[in-house]
N, C-alpha and C positions, 0 to 999 in steps of 0.2 A: 503493499502500501504505499502510493506518496503521503509525506509528509511537507506541512508547511506551514510557517512559526511568522508570524508577522507581529508587529508593533503599532500603535499609533496615540496621539496625542487627542486627549477629550478639552474641547477649547470653548469655554459657555460663557457669553457674554448679555447680560440683558436680556436676560429669556432666551435667548436665540443660540442655536449650535453651528459652527462653523463645522460645512462638508464641501466637497468637493467631488466632480464630476469627470471622465474621462469618455476618450470612446470605446473604453473595453468593456462597461459596465453600463446598463441603461434607470442606472440608482445611485442618489447622490450615499456618500459614505465618509467615512471619517481620512482626515490626511495619515498615509504610516503603509507602511511596506514591511516585506520580509529581509531578515537580517541574515547579515552580511557571515563569512567566516569568522567565527570568536568573538563576535561581537552585542556586548549585550541588549536585551530589552528596553534601556533605557535609553542610551546610546543611538538604538535604530530608530527612536520614537523622536526621538530631536532632531536625526541627519535627514528621515524621511519625510517630515514637515518642512524644512529646509527646501529639501530637492524638490519638491513637490508645490511650495506656496512661496517659496520667500522667506517664511516666519519663523522668527526667535521664538522659542520659548521655554517656557520654567516649568520643568516637572513635581506638581505638588504633594500627590500620592498616586499610588498604586490602584485601579477599582476592578472590580470583576472580570475575571478572563471567558472567553467563550470555547469554545470548540464545536467546529459545526464537519460533519461528516462527509459532506457532499458542495460541489464547486455549484455555487448559486447561478450562475451563467450556464456550466454544459451539462449538471447534474454528475458529473463525475464519483466515482467514490473514492474518497481522497479524504486524511484526514487534516483540519486549520484550525488552528491554535495563534488565536487573537489576544493579545498583550495589550490593555489600555491601561491610559495613565492619564486623571486630571492636570492639565496644563493652564499656564498663563501664558496669554500673548503676549509678547513685548512691542511688539514694533507692525501694529492694526497697517499703520499708512503707508507702509513698504511692502502689504501682500500681492503678488501677482503669479497667474497658473503659471507653470513652468510643464513645457510638453512635456509628456504626453499629456496631463493636465487640463482640461480646456476650460472650465469655470471654477469660482469659489464661491459658495452661497453663505449665508446665513438664514437657516432654515430656523421659527417660529417653534419651539420646540411644543407647546398645547397644537399647533397645527400638523408636527408630525405624529403626536398622541391622537390627531381627529381621523388620519390617513391619508389629510392635503397631501403629502410628498412622498417618493418613493424614494423608502432609505433602505442601505443595507441590514440586513437580518442582524447585526451586532447593536445596530443601533436601536431596533427595538430591545433589543437583549437587555440593553444598559439603561434603559428608563424603565423597562420591569423591574429591575433591580434598584432601581432608585439612584442607579451612579449619573445617569442624566436628569436635571431637574432644571427647573427659575432658578 
């Protein structure tokens, strides 16, 4: 079985969650990505959000992790381990999508809960666990 370990920051400001969209998936997701060889979870989260959005973040605390047993796009059986951190954004005015990221959005958390936005499964998981809240 294929295993993927990914890490990313959860950035919330004024009741809104920072998310990204790329051409690979048809839903919004948190910035983040897979660990490089010998890289820790924290370093990966910081590096990935910088590479995707030019964001500088400070990690505040770890949040719930999630295991997904199928690729959400292809339904291929695999083990995807998602590591999340609550983070503070330090350079909001310098955000920009960096290829292959197409857009950065701030989605209202109440609208996400109401199903008004198509988001990655881990976002709904973190809302249900109480890690993403106003």
